[in-house]
C-alpha positions in Angstrom: 26.1 -15.4 -35.4 26.6 -17.9 -32.6 28.4 -16.9 -29.4 32.2 -17.2 -29.3 32.0 -20.5 -27.3 29.3 -23.2 -26.9 26.8 -23.6 -24.1 28.5 -26.8 -23.0 31.9 -25.1 -22.7 30.4 -22.0 -21.0 28.6 -24.2 -18.4 31.8 -26.2 -17.8 33.7 -23.0 -17.1 31.0 -21.8 -14.8 31.0 -25.1 -12.8 34.8 -24.9 -12.4 34.5 -21.3 -11.1 31.6 -22.3 -8.8 33.7 -25.1 -7.3 36.6 -22.7 -6.6 34.6 -20.1 -4.8 32.5 -22.7 -2.9 35.9 -23.7 -1.4 36.3 -20.1 -0.4 32.9 -20.2 1.4 33.9 -23.4 3.2 37.2 -21.8 4.2 35.3 -18.7 5.3 37.2 -16.5 3.0 34.0 -15.1 1.6 30.4 -14.9 2.8 27.5 -16.9 1.3 26.0 -13.7 0.1 29.3 -12.8 -1.7 29.3 -16.3 -3.2 25.8 -15.8 -4.7 26.8 -12.4 -6.0 29.9 -13.8 -7.7 28.0 -16.6 -9.3 25.4 -14.2 -10.7 28.1 -12.0 -12.1 30.0 -14.9 -13.6 26.8 -16.2 -15.3 26.1 -12.7 -16.8 29.7 -12.5 -18.0 29.5 -15.8 -19.8 26.1 -14.9 -21.3 27.4 -11.7 -22.8 26.7 -11.6 -26.5 24.5 -14.8 -26.5 21.5 -14.8 -28.8 19.5 -18.0 -28.4 18.1 -17.7 -31.8 21.6 -18.2 -33.3 22.6 -21.1 -31.0 22.4 -24.9 -31.8 19.5 -26.5 -29.9 21.7 -29.1 -28.2 23.9 -26.3 -26.8 21.0 -24.4 -25.2 21.1 -26.7 -22.1 24.2 -24.8 -20.9 22.9 -21.4 -21.8 19.5 -22.1 -20.2 21.2 -23.2 -17.0 23.3 -20.0 -16.9 20.2 -17.8 -17.6 18.6 -19.5 -14.5 21.6 -18.7 -12.4 21.5 -15.1 -13.7 17.8 -14.9 -12.7 16.7 -14.2 -16.2 13.6 -16.4 -16.5 12.4 -15.1 -19.9 15.7 -15.9 -21.6 15.9 -19.2 -19.7 12.4 -20.1 -20.9 13.4 -19.5 -24.5 16.6 -21.5 -24.1 15.0 -24.5 -22.5 12.2 -24.5 -25.1 14.8 -24.6 -27.9 16.9 -27.2 -26.1 13.9 -29.5 -25.9 13.6 -29.5 -29.7 16.9 -31.5 -29.8 15.0 -34.4 -28.2 17.4 -34.9 -25.2 17.5 -38.2 -23.4 16.9 -38.7 -19.6 17.8 -37.4 -17.2 18.4 -34.2 -19.2 14.9 -34.3 -20.5 13.4 -34.3 -17.0 15.7 -31.5 -15.9 14.9 -29.4 -18.9 11.1 -29.7 -18.5 11.1 -29.1 -14.8 13.4 -26.1 -15.2 11.2 -24.8 -18.0 8.1 -25.2 -15.8 9.7 -23.3 -13.0 10.6 -20.4 -15.3 7.1 -20.4 -16.6 5.7 -20.1 -13.1 8.1 -17.3 -12.4 6.8 -15.5 -15.5 3.2 -16.1 -14.3 2.6 -18.4 -17.3 0.5 -20.9 -15.2 -1.2 -22.6 -18.2 2.1 -23.1 -19.9 3.6 -24.6 -16.7 0.6 -27.0 -16.4 1.1 -28.2 -20.0 4.8 -28.7 -19.4 4.3 -30.7 -16.3 1.6 -32.8 -17.9 4.1 -33.9 -20.4 6.7 -35.1 -17.8 7.0 -38.9 -17.3 7.4 -40.0 -13.7 9.9 -42.8 -13.9 11.5 -43.0 -10.4 11.4 -41.6 -6.9 13.4 -38.4 -7.8 11.1 -37.5 -10.6 8.0 -38.2 -8.4 9.4 -35.9 -5.8 10.0 -33.2 -8.4 6.5 -33.4 -9.8 4.8 -33.3 -6.4 6.6 -30.1 -5.7 5.8 -28.6 -9.1 2.2 -29.5 -8.9 1.9 -27.8 -5.5 3.5 -24.7 -6.9 1.1 -24.7 -9.8 -1.9 -25.1 -7.5 -0.6 -22.1 -5.5 -0.2 -20.0 -8.7 -3.8 -20.9 -9.7 -5.0 -19.9 -6.2 -3.3 -16.6 -6.5 -5.0 -15.9 -9.9 -8.4 -17.6 -9.5 -8.9 -18.2 -5.8 -8.0 -20.9 -3.3 -11.0 -23.1 -4.2 -9.9 -23.4 -7.9 -6.3 -24.1 -6.8 -7.5 -26.8 -4.4 -9.7 -28.4 -7.2 -6.6 -28.6 -9.4 -4.5 -30.1 -6.7 -7.0 -32.8 -5.7 -7.2 -33.8 -9.4 -3.4 -34.2 -9.5 -3.3 -36.2 -6.3 -5.9 -38.7 -7.7 -3.6 -39.3 -10.7 -0.4 -39.4 -8.7 1.4 -42.9 -8.4 1.6 -42.8 -4.6 1.7 -46.6 -4.3 4.7 -46.9 -6.6 6.8 -43.9 -5.6 5.9 -42.7 -2.1 7.0 -45.3 0.4 8.4 -42.6 2.8 5.5 -40.2 2.4 7.6 -37.4 0.9 5.1 -36.6 -1.9 2.0 -37.0 0.3 3.7 -34.5 2.7 4.2 -32.0 -0.2 0.6 -32.3 -1.5 -0.8 -32.1 2.1 1.1 -29.0 3.0 -0.2 -27.2 -0.1 -3.8 -28.5 0.4 -3.8 -27.4 4.0 -2.7 -23.9 3.0 -5.4 -23.6 0.4 -8.1 -24.8 2.7 -7.0 -22.3 5.3 -7.3 -19.6 2.7 -10.9 -20.7 2.3 -11.4 -20.6 6.1 -11.8 -24.3 6.2 -9.6 -24.8 9.2 -11.3 -28.0 10.4 -10.9 -29.7 7.0 -7.3 -28.6 6.9 -6.6 -30.1 10.3 -8.3 -33.4 9.2 -6.3 -33.9 6.0 -3.0 -33.4 7.9 -4.1 -35.9 10.5 -5.1 -38.4 7.8 -1.7 -38.0 6.1 0.1 -38.5 9.4 -1.7 -41.9 9.8 -0.4 -43.0 6.4 3.3 -42.0 6.7 5.9 -44.1 8.5 6.9 -42.5 11.8 10.6 -43.0 10.9 10.3 -40.9 7.8 11.5 -37.3 7.7 8.2 -36.4 6.2 6.5 -37.5 9.4 8.2 -34.9 11.5 7.5 -32.3 8.9 3.8 -33.2 9.0 3.8 -33.1 12.8 5.0 -29.5 12.6 2.3 -28.8 10.1 -0.2 -30.4 12.4 0.9 -28.0 15.1 0.5 -25.0 12.8 -2.9 -26.0 11.5 -4.1 -26.6 15.1 -3.2 -23.0 15.9 -5.5 -21.4 13.4 -8.5 -19.9 15.2 -6.9 -20.7 18.6 -5.3 -18.5 21.2 -1.6 -18.0 20.6 0.5 -19.9 23.1 2.5 -17.8 25.4 6.3 -17.5 24.7 8.5 -18.9 27.5 11.1 -16.0 27.3 14.6 -16.6 28.7 16.1 -13.3 27.6 15.2 -10.4 25.4 16.0 -7.1 23.7 13.4 -4.4 23.9 10.1 -4.0 25.7 8.1 -7.2 26.0 6.2 -8.8 28.8 3.7 -11.3 27.4 1.3 -11.9 24.5 -1.6 -11.4 26.9 -0.5 -7.9 27.5 -0.4 -7.2 23.8 -4.1 -7.9 23.3 -5.7 -5.0 21.6 -2.8 -4.9 19.1 -2.2 -7.0 16.0 0.9 -9.0 16.6 3.3 -10.7 14.1 5.8 -13.2 15.6 8.9 -13.5 13.4 10.7 -16.8 14.2 14.3 -16.3 12.9 17.9 -17.1 13.4 21.1 -15.1 12.8 22.5 -17.9 10.6 19.4 -18.2 8.3 19.8 -16.5 4.8 16.1 -16.3 4.1 15.5 -14.8 7.5 18.0 -12.1 6.8 16.5 -11.6 3.3 13.1 -11.0 4.9 14.3 -8.3 7.3 14.0 -5.2 4.9 10.4 -6.1 4.1 9.6 -6.7 7.8 11.3 -3.4 8.7 9.2 -1.5 6.1 6.0 -3.2 7.2 6.7 -2.3 10.9 7.4 1.3 10.0 4.3 1.6 7.8 1.8 0.0 10.0 2.9 0.5 13.6 0.7 3.5 14.1 -2.3 1.4 13.1 -1.6 -1.0 15.9 0.9 -3.5 14.6 3.5 -4.9 17.0 6.2 -7.2 15.6 8.1 -9.5 18.0 11.3 -11.3 16.8 11.6 -14.8 18.3 14.9 -16.6 18.3 17.1 -19.1 20.3 20.7 -19.9 21.1 22.7 -22.0 18.7 26.2 -22.0 20.2 27.8 -20.1 17.4 27.6 -16.8 15.5 28.9 -16.9 11.9 32.5 -18.0 12.2 32.6 -17.9 16.0 32.1 -21.4 17.3 31.3 -23.0 20.7 30.4 -19.7 22.2 28.4 -19.1 25.4 24.8 -17.9 25.5 26.1 -14.7 27.0 28.4 -14.1 24.1 25.8 -15.1 21.5 23.2 -12.8 23.1 25.7 -9.9 23.0 26.3 -10.6 19.3 22.6 -10.0 18.6 22.9 -6.3 19.4 25.1 -5.4 16.3 23.1 -7.9 14.2 19.9 -6.0 15.1 21.6 -2.7 14.2 22.9 -4.1 10.8 19.5 -5.4 9.8 17.5 -2.5 11.2 15.5 -4.6 13.7 13.8 -2.0 15.8 11.1 -4.3 17.4 11.6 -6.4 20.5 13.5 -9.7 20.1 12.9 -12.5 22.6 14.8 -15.7 23.2 13.0 -19.0 23.8 14.2 -22.6 24.2 14.6 -24.6 21.0 12.0 -27.1 22.1 9.5 -24.3 22.5 9.6 -23.6 18.8 7.5 -26.7 18.4 4.6 -25.0 20.1 4.3 -23.0 16.9 5.3 -25.8 14.5 8.4 -23.7 13.7 10.5 -26.5 12.1 11.4 -24.2 9.2 12.3 -20.5 9.4 11.6 -17.8 8.9 8.0 -18.4 10.2 5.6 -15.5 10.5 2.6 -15.8 12.8 -0.2 -13.3 12.6 -2.2 -12.8 15.8 -5.3 -10.6 15.9 -6.3 -8.1 18.6 -8.1 -10.8 20.6 -5.0 -13.0 20.7 -6.2 -15.4 18.1 -3.9 -16.9 15.5 -5.1 -15.9 12.0 -2.3 -16.8 9.6 1.1 -18.5 9.5 3.6 -18.3 6.7 6.7 -20.4 6.5 9.7 -19.3 4.4 10.3 -16.1 2.6 10.2 -14.6 -0.9 9.1 -11.2 -1.9 5.7 -12.2 -3.5 4.7 -14.5 -0.6 5.6 -11.8 2.0 3.5 -9.2 0.0 0.6 -11.6 0.3 1.2 -12.0 4.1 1.4 -8.2 4.4 -2.0 -7.8 2.8 -3.4 -10.3 5.4 -1.8 -8.2 8.2 -3.4 -5.1 6.8 -6.8 -6.8 6.5 -6.6 -7.9 10.2 -5.6 -4.4 11.2 -8.6 -3.0 9.4 -11.1 -5.2 11.3 -13.2 -3.5 14.0 -12.4 -4.5 17.5 
């Protein structure tokens, strides 16, 4: 039998609850992590007893959204698929299909995601932006399964068919495609080609566009591959660090992070484990951060106070490697416009890999690259 309420009512209840606890976050009554936990618990509570097979198709929009909040992609996929049988109108149709494709990618159903995205009509700038991001994710999934060359072939085919002239005046979509293509080319050790496509994209994007600054950072990162890692201009530090030059002979990972960054904090258990597992093989991790003038709810604080606050932060997140401070402008030397950013440097001081952002699967891939570089003979 159907659930005691409808998907529409359940989603409305959830949205009201979300608004109330978002106010608590803004008022600093609860942390952002607590906010996320509360939303997850609320979604699970509303989903109790729901069986999508017994629900009206038109009501599955609300249930699918809640399943996504609850991080249950298999159930969300079923709910989105049933909702689509109700022939929803735009913009609900676009939202349902893109959400379905994301769940299919999470479930490693790459061919299904490709078919879903192929059936989406690009009708405005927002839908174009969504499709460029999804196509990049699909190319990445293909590369994971079948190799970077196959992923790149797929991405190039989608770029040829993409309506750049109509829906990319600011270069947002060219930026998304270029970032993914550069990553795939670097996986194929085609660093010169990766550098060239980034420079070609920069020539086409207006300098006033946010996409231009993003591509400038990408250009800095692609230029680092195969080059000597720039020295860090350290202004303060915790732990034993002198210079990158003095670390030659070790494999080094630079971890660009900030105390205020949720993905940075989420990455720290994996970084701690990797350090513990691989330090005896010659791995040295160096945390790289800067001053921001605040620390959680403490505002307008001095550098001295912010530096002191890092000590308990390091204890809380089990950061047992050195942490160095550099000026914000020096982050640009590593193209670190997004954090966390992990930079892998081999025993000769050469940059071998750069990963921007964190999730468990991508970090696992990065760790394999670290292990591969550690295994190389000097």
